[in-house]
C-alpha positions, 0 to 999 in steps of 0.5 A: 500499499502507499503510505504517503507521497510528498516533495520538497517542491514548496506548497506541494500537497503531501498526502497520507493514506490509510488501507482500504477506500481513500477519497482525494478530493477538490474543492470549489472555494468560494473564492473561485473565479469561473476561469479556476475550475477544478479540472487544474486542482491536480487529481489527474495529476496525481496518477501521474505523479504515482506512474512517474514514482514507479518508473513511468517514462519522463520525457520532454513533454513530461510535467514533471520536465517543466521549469516549475517542477524539474529541480524538485524532488518528489517522493513515494512512501510504500510497502513492497513485499511486506517492507516499507520503503521510500524513493524519490525522483526528479525530473532533472535527474529521471533515470535514477531514483534515491532510496530515502529509507527503508529495507532493500534487502529483499530486492534482486537488485540492491541500490548503490551508493551515489558517488560523492554522497551518502545517498542510495540509489538505483537506475529507473530500468533497475527500479522497473525490474525491482518492482516486476520482481516484488509486485508481480513476480515476474523473474525479469522485466521485458523493457530491461531484457530485449531478448525476451519478446511480448513478455508481460512488463511491470508498466504495461500490468501496473497500468491497470492499477492507475489508469490515466486519462491522458493515456486514453486508459478509460476507453476499454476494460482490457485496454489501459492505453490507447496506444497499447498493442493487441498482443499486450492486451492478450498477454497482461490481461491473461497474465492478470487472470492467471492464465497461461500468457505465453500462449498469446505470447507466441500467438504474437510471434506467429503473427510477427512471422506472418507479416515478415512473410507478408512483407517477403510476398510483396517484395516478391511482386516487385523491385529485385523479383521482377513480376509477381511471384507464381506458385513454387510449381509454376516457378520450379518448371520455368527454372528447369527450362531456363537452366537447360537452355543456358547449359546448351548456350554454355556448350556452344560457347565452350565449343566455339572457335574465334577466327580473327579474320572472319569478316574478311574471309566472309567477303572473300567466299562472297566474292568468289561465289560472285566470280564463279557465277560470272565465270559459269555465265561466261562459259556458257555464253562461249559454249553457245558460240562453240554450238553455233560455230560448230553449225557454221563449220558444217554448212561452210561447202561450195555450191554443187556443179549443176548450180554453176552450170545453170549459174553460167547458162543463165548468165551468158543468156542475160549478159551476152557478150562479156566474157566469162571465166573458166567454169574451173576458176570459178570452182576453185574461187568457191573452194578457196572462199569456203576454206578461208571461212572454215579457217576463221570459224575454226580459229574462233572455235579454238579461241572459245574452247581455250577461254572455256577452258581457262575459265573452268581452271579458274572455276576449279580454283575458285571453288576449292578456295571457296570450299576452304573458306566456307568450312573455316567460317562453318567451324569458326565464329567471328568474335562480336558474334562470340562476345554476343553469345557470352552477353546472352548467356549472362542475361540468361543467368541473371534471369535464371538466378531471379527465378531461383530467388523467385522459387525460394520466396514461394517455396518460403511463403507456401511452406511458411504458411502451412507451417504457421496455419499448423501452429495457429491450430496447435496454439488454439488447441493449447489455448483451450486446454489451458482454459479447461484446466483453468476453468476454476480460475475463469469460473471465478473471475465470471462469477466475480465480474457478474457479483460486482456488476449486479451490485451496480445494476441489479442485472449481473454483466457478462465477462466472456474469456474464449478462445479464438482464431487469433488468440484469448478474446477477453469481453465484457457486457453489462445489460443496456450498456449504451451510455458513457457511464455505464461503459465506464462501469465495465471498466470498473467492474473489470478492474475489481476483478483484477484485483481480487484475483491478483490478490488471490495469487499474492501479486500485484502493487496492493492499490487500485486507482481511479481518476475521477474520469472514470465516473464521468456520466455516471449515474450517482446512485451507480457511482455511490454504489461503486464506492461501496463495493470498491471500499468493501473490497479493498478492506477485505482483501487489505489493498486501498482503493484510492479514488480521486473526485470532485467534492460536489460530485459525492454522491448523497447517498454516500458517506465519505466520513472516514475515507476522505484524504486529509490533504484537500485540493482546490482551484480556488487559488494560485497554490491550491492544486497538488503541486502548489504552483501553477505551470505549463 
């Protein structure tokens, strides 16, 4: 329990507390102006102070870092596992706490003397480890042990016993902060109810792996992986075909022989082919000429004697008186002409034959050379062609590697999804088994919620604890819960259940603090009942139930005598608030 809170800040309203119900009231004095409402009296700041003294963060925007408060030391005097201790902390040095008094022999981490001083100090991180061990029997605080992921931490658990309006702690019974993640709710509530919290812890590990697979799947559809991934079977087939193509290309490159003069020989082969074609065409013309010469030679014969006789007779008739050569002279003349003509044709024939023979020899030589060149071209290749083949192999190798990566990704996705589906099934089975084994504890929680809510609304509300496909689900209902006030009373009932179950297990801070915001919009009859139930429960358990309220909102049906903390807050004056000073 908390014995007192104090400070060396001038004007600070030191408060002393007792067991059971403690009412911290803010009065509206006659001297208060309309501007001086009690919203600044310090009721919510009281809750912030408790968090500050019990390991809360002290960032740049913390009220304890303001100029008005930073130099002051604030302290809390409380019981830890039966030993009363007092610790102090300041906004200027939030990373350490001073042990002002008390027995620390039971602390898992002992405080050390401050350098240059006789004071005992401990770091804020170690202070949270101590509180985790002594208040909740945690072996260590996950905030300090980074290797234990998704474990319950002191700060997360404690926030259920001192909800803060500034952190949106009054939104849901199972959520102590608007920033609290779903897994942390499942782990923390499971722990506080006495259920196996390692199951939702493992569930979060599955979710993280699923996120990693989803990120991998998205990466597989863009960036280095190219197009969207297919199935592993499709990719495996594509990879097989691509690997075979590149194997054949590499074999071709391995047997490829580069011919430096490839282009020159290629041009020579073309020139030889053209020359062979020209020679063939010229030979064709000469062979045709030889044929015609042969026919002309055969046709060159003297005219028959009868023709000459008839010619002479016709000449004598037609040309009388003209001297005519002798017949023999004419016949000899014709024979001479024919002989000369044949000689000429034979000479032409010989020259044509010689040209054909010369071309045939040239053709044979060119054909032989062309065969040599073509053989070289057939068995060798150009350097640029070789380079192109190598570049193509490199490109295809990159495609093959991309396919391999896609295949590995697809296999990881498919096998990972299967494994995670199986793991989810196993976790659901574990969760159901745990709830069967913890049936008595769950029954106690359900009955306690029904009893407390029935005291407020005459009809018992329902607390359900169910194993779901995404982990444990905790839900509370109070019939006709439509107004904000009834919704807040769900939080009240749930918190009362938590202190009952924690008290039975011997864990918890030993106190429950409710800010006045919890009762906003709540019917005064339910407020009165809540104060009665909270006070009776705290007294029976040996806990404290500390409530901050405006004095004029205390229900007339509730007698506050014996519960009101002696120190009263007011906004009537500049110094009437908790800190005795205006700031911010």
